C-alpha positions in Angstrom: 0.0 0.0 0.0 1.3 3.5 -0.9 2.5 5.6 2.0 1.2 8.7 0.3 -2.4 9.7 0.8 -4.9 10.9 -1.7 -4.9 14.7 -2.0 -7.7 15.0 -4.6 -11.3 16.1 -4.0 -13.8 13.9 -2.3 -17.2 15.5 -2.4 -19.9 14.0 -0.1 -23.1 13.1 -2.0 -25.0 11.5 0.9 -24.4 9.7 4.2 -22.8 6.7 2.4 -21.4 8.1 -0.9 -18.5 10.3 -1.9 -17.6 11.6 -5.3 -14.5 12.4 -7.3 -15.5 14.9 -9.9 -14.8 14.0 -13.6 -12.7 17.2 -14.0 -10.2 16.0 -11.3 -7.8 14.7 -13.9 -7.5 14.7 -17.7 -9.1 11.8 -19.5 -11.8 11.0 -16.9 -14.9 9.9 -18.9 -17.1 9.6 -15.8 -16.9 10.5 -12.1 -15.5 8.4 -9.4 -17.9 7.2 -6.6 -16.8 5.7 -3.3 -19.2 4.1 -0.8 -18.1 5.0 2.7 -19.1 7.0 5.7 -17.3 9.5 8.0 -15.9 6.5 10.0 -14.0 5.2 7.0 -13.3 8.1 4.7 -10.2 9.4 6.5 -8.7 5.9 6.5 -9.5 5.6 2.7 -7.7 8.9 2.1 -4.5 7.5 3.6 -3.5 5.5 0.5 -3.7 5.9 -3.3 -6.8 3.8 -3.8 -9.0 6.8 -4.6 -6.4 7.8 -7.2 -6.9 4.4 -8.8 -10.7 5.0 -8.8 -10.0 8.2 -10.8 -7.6 6.3 -13.1 -10.2 3.7 -13.9 -12.7 6.5 -14.9 -10.5 7.1 -17.9 -11.0 3.7 -19.5 -12.7 3.7 -22.9 -16.4 2.8 -22.8 -16.8 3.1 -19.1 -20.4 3.6 -18.0 -22.0 5.9 -15.3 -19.1 6.0 -12.8 -15.9 4.3 -11.6 -17.1 2.7 -8.4 -15.5 1.6 -5.1 -17.0 -0.3 -2.2 -16.2 0.5 1.5 -13.6 -2.3 1.6 -11.5 -0.2 -0.8 -7.7 -0.4 -0.6 -4.8 -0.1 -3.0 -4.4 -2.9 -5.6 -2.8 -3.7 -9.0 -4.3 -1.3 -11.5 -7.8 -1.2 -10.0 -8.2 -0.8 -6.3 -9.5 -3.7 -4.3 -13.2 -3.1 -4.0 -13.3 -1.5 -7.5 -16.2 -1.9 -9.9 -16.4 -0.7 -13.5 -18.8 -1.5 -16.4 -17.7 -0.9 -19.9 -19.8 -1.0 -23.1 -18.3 -3.0 -26.0 -20.5 -1.0 -28.4 -18.7 2.2 -27.3 -15.2 0.8 -27.5 -15.4 -0.6 -24.0 -12.3 -2.5 -22.8 -11.5 -5.4 -20.6 -8.6 -5.0 -18.1 -7.0 -7.9 -16.2 -6.2 -5.4 -13.5 -10.0 -5.0 -13.0 -10.2 -8.7 -12.2 -7.0 -9.4 -10.3 -4.4 -12.1 -10.2 -6.5 -14.5 -8.1 -9.3 -14.9 -10.7 -12.6 -15.8 -9.0 -11.2 -15.7 -5.5 -14.4 -16.2 -3.7 -16.3 -17.5 -0.7 -18.7 -20.4 -0.1 -20.7 -21.0 3.0 -22.0 -24.4 4.1 -24.5 -24.9 6.9 -24.8 -28.0 9.2 -27.4 -29.5 11.5 -24.8 -29.4 14.3 -25.4 -27.1 17.3 -22.5 -25.3 18.9 -23.1 -27.5 22.0 -22.3 -30.6 19.8 -19.1 -29.1 18.6 -17.6 -26.9 21.4 -16.4 -29.8 23.6 -14.5 -31.4 20.7 -13.5 -28.2 18.8 -9.7 -28.5 19.3 -9.8 -32.1 18.0 -12.0 -31.1 15.1 -9.7 -28.3 14.1 -6.7 -30.7 14.2 -8.5 -33.1 11.8 -9.4 -30.2 9.4 -5.8 -28.9 9.6 -4.5 -32.4 8.7 -7.1 -33.1 5.9 -7.4 -29.7 4.1 -4.3 -28.9 2.0 -3.1 -25.3 2.8 0.1 -23.3 2.3 2.1 -21.6 -0.4 2.3 -23.8 -3.5 0.7 -26.7 -1.6 -0.7 -29.5 -3.7 -3.6 -31.8 -2.9 -5.0 -35.3 -3.5 -6.7 -34.4 -6.8 -4.7 -34.4 -10.0 -5.9 -33.0 -13.3 -3.9 -32.9 -16.6 -4.5 -33.3 -20.3 -8.1 -33.9 -21.3 -9.2 -33.9 -17.7 -7.8 -30.5 -17.1 -9.4 -29.1 -20.2 -12.8 -30.5 -19.1 -12.3 -29.0 -15.6 -11.5 -25.6 -17.1 -14.5 -25.6 -19.5 -17.1 -27.3 -17.4 -16.0 -26.4 -13.8 -18.2 -28.0 -11.2 -20.3 -29.7 -13.8 -17.3 -31.9 -14.6 -16.9 -32.7 -10.8 -20.5 -33.8 -10.7 -19.8 -36.2 -13.6 -17.0 -37.8 -11.5 -19.0 -37.9 -8.3 -17.5 -35.0 -6.4 -20.4 -32.6 -6.6 -24.2 -32.8 -6.3 -26.9 -31.1 -8.4 -27.8 -29.1 -5.3 -24.2 -27.9 -5.0 -24.3 -26.6 -8.6 -27.7 -24.9 -8.1 -26.3 -22.9 -5.1 -23.1 -21.8 -6.8 -22.9 -18.6 -8.8 -23.2 -19.4 -12.5 -24.0 -23.0 -11.5 -20.2 -23.4 -11.0 -19.6 -23.1 -14.7 -19.1 -19.9 -16.6 -20.1 -20.2 -20.3 -17.6 -19.2 -22.9 -14.5 -20.7 -21.2 -11.9 -22.0 -23.6 -9.1 -24.3 -22.2 -7.0 -23.5 -25.3 -6.7 -19.9 -24.1 -5.0 -21.1 -20.9 -1.2 -21.6 -21.3 0.5 -24.9 -20.6 2.4 -23.2 -17.8 -0.9 -22.2 -16.1 -2.3 -25.8 -16.5 0.9 -27.2 -15.1 0.7 -24.9 -12.1 -2.9 -25.9 -11.5 -2.5 -29.6 -12.0 -2.3 -30.5 -8.3 -3.8 -27.4 -6.7 -7.5 -27.9 -7.2 -8.9 -28.6 -3.8 -6.3 -26.6 -1.9 -6.6 -23.4 0.2 -3.3 -21.7 -0.6 -2.0 -18.9 1.6 -2.5 -15.2 2.1 -6.0 -14.3 3.2 -7.5 -17.7 2.3 -9.0 -19.7 5.0 -11.4 -22.4 6.1 -13.4 -21.3 9.2 -15.8 -23.1 11.5 -18.4 -20.6 12.6 -21.5 -20.4 14.7 -24.6 -18.4 13.7 -24.7 -15.7 16.5 -27.6 -13.4 15.5 -30.3 -13.3 12.9 -31.5 -10.0 11.4 -33.9 -11.2 8.7 -35.7 -14.4 9.9 -37.4 -15.1 6.6 -34.2 -15.0 4.6 -32.3 -17.0 7.3 -35.0 -19.7 7.2 -34.7 -20.1 3.5 -30.9 -20.4 3.8 -31.2 -22.9 6.7 -29.5 -20.6 9.2 -30.6 -20.7 12.9 -28.9 -19.2 16.0 -26.5 -21.6 17.5 -26.0 -23.7 14.4 -22.5 -24.4 13.1 -21.4 -23.4 9.6 -18.2 -23.7 7.6 -16.9 -20.9 5.4 -14.3 -21.4 2.7 -12.3 -18.6 1.1 -10.0 -19.5 -1.8 -9.5 -18.9 -5.6 -7.9 -20.2 -8.7 -4.4 -20.7 -7.1 -1.3 -20.6 -9.4 -3.4 -21.3 -12.5 -5.3 -18.1 -12.2 -2.2 -16.1 -11.3 -0.6 -17.4 -14.5 -3.6 -16.6 -16.7 -3.5 -13.0 -15.4 0.2 -12.7 -15.9 0.0 -14.1 -19.4 -2.8 -11.7 -20.3 -0.9 -8.7 -18.9 2.1 -9.6 -21.0 0.0 -9.7 -24.2 -2.0 -6.6 -23.3 0.9 -4.3 -22.5 1.2 -3.8 -26.3 -2.6 -3.1 -26.8 -2.9 0.5 -25.6 -0.5 1.6 -28.4 -2.1 -0.8 -30.9 -5.6 0.5 -30.2 -4.7 4.1 -29.4 -5.8 4.0 -25.8 -4.3 6.6 -23.4 -3.8 5.3 -19.9 -2.7 7.2 -16.7 -1.2 3.9 -15.3 0.4 1.1 -17.2 -1.1 -1.4 -14.7 -4.5 -0.6 -16.4 -3.3 -2.4 -19.5 -6.4 -3.4 -21.4 -7.8 -4.3 -24.8 -11.2 -3.6 -26.5 -13.6 -6.3 -25.4 -14.3 -7.2 -29.1 -10.6 -7.4 -30.0 -8.8 -10.8 -30.4 -6.8 -10.0 -27.3 -9.9 -9.1 -25.3 -11.8 -12.2 -26.4 -8.8 -14.4 -25.6 -8.5 -13.0 -22.1 -12.2 -13.4 -21.4 -12.1 -17.0 -22.5 -9.1 -17.8 -20.4 -10.4 -15.8 -17.4 -13.7 -17.8 -17.6 -11.7 -21.0 -17.6 -9.7 -19.9 -14.5 -13.0 -18.9 -12.9 -14.4 -22.4 -13.5 -11.2 -23.8 -12.0 -11.7 -21.7 -8.9 -15.3 -22.9 -8.4 -14.1 -26.4 -8.7 -11.4 -25.7 -6.2 -13.9 -24.5 -3.6 -16.1 -27.4 -4.4 -13.3 -29.9 -3.7 -12.4 -28.1 -0.6 -16.0 -28.4 0.6 -16.0 -32.1 -0.4 -12.9 -32.8 1.7 -14.5 -30.9 4.6 -17.6 -33.0 4.3 -15.5 -36.1 4.4 -13.6 -34.9 7.5 -16.8 -34.0 9.4 -18.3 -37.4 8.4 -15.3 -39.3 9.7 -15.1 -37.2 12.8 -18.7 -37.4 13.8 -19.3 -40.9 12.5 -22.2 -39.9 10.3 -22.7 -39.4 6.5 -22.3 -35.7 5.6 -25.9 -35.7 4.4 -27.1 -36.7 7.9 -25.1 -33.8 9.3 -27.0 -31.4 7.0 -23.9 -30.1 5.3 -25.6 -28.3 2.5 -24.1 -25.5 0.5 -25.8 -22.2 1.2 -24.1 -20.3 -1.6 -20.8 -19.6 -3.4 -19.9 -16.1 -4.6 -17.1 -14.8 -6.8 -15.0 -11.8 -5.9 -12.5 -11.2 -8.7 -14.3 -11.6 -12.1 -15.6 -9.8 -15.2 -19.0 -10.7 -16.6 -21.1 -9.7 -19.6 -24.4 -8.6 -18.0 -27.5 -6.7 -19.0 -28.0 -3.5 -17.0 -30.2 -0.4 -17.3 -27.9 2.6 -18.1 -29.5 6.0 -18.5 -32.9 4.4 -19.0 -31.7 2.0 -21.7 -30.8 -1.7 -21.4 -27.2 -2.5 -22.3 -25.0 -5.5 -22.4 -21.9 -4.4 -20.5 -18.7 -6.0 -19.1 -18.8 -5.6 -15.3 -15.4 -5.8 -13.7 -15.6 -6.8 -10.0 -12.3 -6.8 -8.2 -12.6 -7.5 -4.5 -16.3 -7.0 -5.0 -19.2 -9.4 -5.2 -22.5 -9.7 -7.0 -25.6 -8.6 -5.1 -28.6 -9.3 -7.3 -32.1 -8.6 -5.8 -35.2 -10.7 -5.4 -36.8 -11.6 -8.7 -33.6 -11.4 -10.8 -33.5 -14.3 -13.2 -29.8 -15.1 -12.4 -30.7 -15.7 -8.7 -31.2 -19.4 -8.0 -34.8 -20.4 -7.8 -34.4 -21.3 -4.1 -33.5 -17.7 -3.3 -35.4 -15.8 -5.9 -38.0 -14.6 -3.4 -35.4 -13.1 -1.0 -32.5 -12.1 -3.2 -29.1 -13.5 -3.9 -27.1 -14.5 -0.8 -24.1 -12.3 -0.2 -21.2 -13.6 1.9 -18.9 -11.0 3.5 -16.1 -12.5 5.7 -14.4 -10.5 8.3 -10.8 -11.0 9.5 -10.1 -14.2 11.5 -10.6 -12.5 14.8 -14.0 -10.9 14.0 -17.4 -11.9 12.7 -18.5 -12.7 9.1 -21.9 -11.7 7.6 -24.5 -13.1 5.4 -26.7 -10.7 3.5 -29.1 -10.6 0.5 -28.8 -8.4 -2.6 -31.2 -5.4 -2.8 -32.8 -3.5 -5.7 -30.7 -0.4 -5.1 -27.6 -2.4 -6.1 -28.9 -2.5 -9.6 -29.6 1.2 -9.6 -26.3 2.3 -8.0 -23.5 -0.3 -8.5 -24.4 -2.7 -11.4 -25.7 -5.2 -8.9 -22.6 -5.2 -6.7 -21.5 -4.9 -3.1 -18.3 -5.3 -1.1 -16.4 -8.6 -0.6 -14.9 -8.3 2.8 -13.5 -5.9 5.4 -10.6 -4.5 3.4 -7.0 -4.2 4.5 -5.6 -1.2 6.3 -2.1 -2.6 6.6 0.0 -4.2 3.9 1.2 -7.7 4.7 4.7 -6.5 5.5 3.3 -3.8 7.8 1.0 -6.3 9.5 4.0 -8.5 10.2 5.8 -5.5 11.7 2.9 -4.7 13.9 2.7 -8.3 15.0 6.3 -8.6 15.9 6.7 -10.1 19.4 3.1 -11.0 19.6 1.6 -14.5 19.6 -1.4 -14.1 17.3 -2.6 -17.7 18.0 -2.7 -17.0 21.7 -4.6 -13.7 21.1 -7.2 -15.6 19.1 -7.4 -18.3 21.7 -8.2 -15.6 24.3 -11.2 -14.7 22.1 -12.3 -18.4 22.0 -10.9 -18.9 18.4 -8.7 -21.9 17.7 -6.2 -21.1 14.9 -4.2 -23.6 12.9 -1.6 -22.4 10.5 1.4 -23.7 8.6 3.5 -20.6 9.4 3.7 -17.9 12.0 3.9 -15.4 9.1 0.5 -16.6 7.8 -1.1 -15.5 11.1 1.0 -12.4 11.5 -0.1 -11.1 8.0 -3.8 -11.6 8.8 -4.4 -10.4 12.3 -7.3 -8.1 13.1 -5.3 -4.9 13.2 -4.5 -5.4 9.5 -8.2 -5.0 8.5 -11.1 -2.6 8.8 -13.9 -3.5 11.2 -16.2 -5.6 9.0 -19.3 -4.6 11.0 -18.7 -1.0 9.9 -18.2 -2.0 6.2 -21.4 -4.1 6.3 -23.4 -1.4 8.0 -22.5 1.0 5.1 -23.6 -1.4 2.3 -26.8 -2.1 4.3 -27.6 1.6 4.8 -26.7 2.3 1.1 -29.3 -0.3 0.1 -26.9 -2.5 -1.7 -27.4 -5.6 0.4 -29.5 -6.3 3.5 -28.2 -8.0 6.7 -29.4 -11.5 7.3 -27.1 -13.1 9.9 -23.9 -12.6 11.8 -21.5 -15.5 12.2 -18.8 -15.8 14.9 -15.6 -17.7 14.3 -14.8 -20.7 16.4 -11.8 -22.1 14.6 -9.7 -21.3 11.5 -7.3 -23.1 9.2 -4.8 -20.8 7.5 -2.1 -21.4 4.9 
């Protein structure tokens, strides 16, 4: 994160929205818009993320505004928490920096029939089993191997392929964004190097901010929506946060190498080389979209296999089939992705490319892309906090379609870089601090915990309160962590 703060104008629109005017810097096509309140705005000013919001506003074909959610912080090209919709009919571009290196990093939530009283006495033992069974750590491989034709099928079919080989159910697919398979994926647009990196990493957590967390439903805010999701106070859930691992990183890296030449080729002026992009309808743009979709399918399959291993571990530990334990997928949402979607722009329906980087979809009740199970209440939105604080379940609201192209935030948002977090944690025992809060942490390295302690993040309850007040997503349930597995 940059040490220099943002010195440009931030004009307040209302209690949850701030504006960077389009005349702030040359080339801005639209204004910048940041969702925050007075509690967060000074923190947001402390790095260059708002400058990145203004930079994104210069992209060809951008519609309405360059947007940022309250979890905004500095990232590669786009800020984390950045959202931008571009219109291919107006020369709109696709930018890998608007998706991120960890393509379809995302979160899935699984409910259970277990009550906290069933789990608490055996929690240390359960966390030991999960720590042993769930592959985690930098570059760590897992028990599933995919190569050749199998890898190509996984990339193009995602969770549908896993269902064919008995590692996913139809209900799992129904409760995953895009059904766990994004149309238009092309395995031939993924390099051999990317496939090689991903061959043994599907079904692994990785490191960084990725985790598997055992949680308890602590409080319900919308009883009807909670009932539809199968969430009740005192029941135990499992939340899984991971992405496309080394494969997705390589897909992004390959695309950036190719697109660095595109601004000159297509006469695109950029204020930041990290915004390297290509017109959506160009060969380079179409190749990236096809490869990104394949990486997204890999990520959904990764979280599906992580869930499958978790089900097996719980089944073995409690001596019951996972079906009898009620281990059903509530929902799985993507965080780093670009999608072609229909939205109303200035009163006219348009097909636009919505970049969501560190941001998640929040479609309202009645939207055709919301699974039938949830169509009456809205799409489930899962917003994890840091490992020492609560996570939230919400549902998308109509205002998200009006304000943010159907989008809300994806998490709390960092306030310290990983290096700074390690410095702040020097001399501390983060696992002991978590234990004092009743949270059992299992990690493969001290640095993994030091990078991710609570001081490194905004308070997720404030972030969630803002998106609730802004009408982007509505609170349904608060979940408290019991135990966490980190890379």
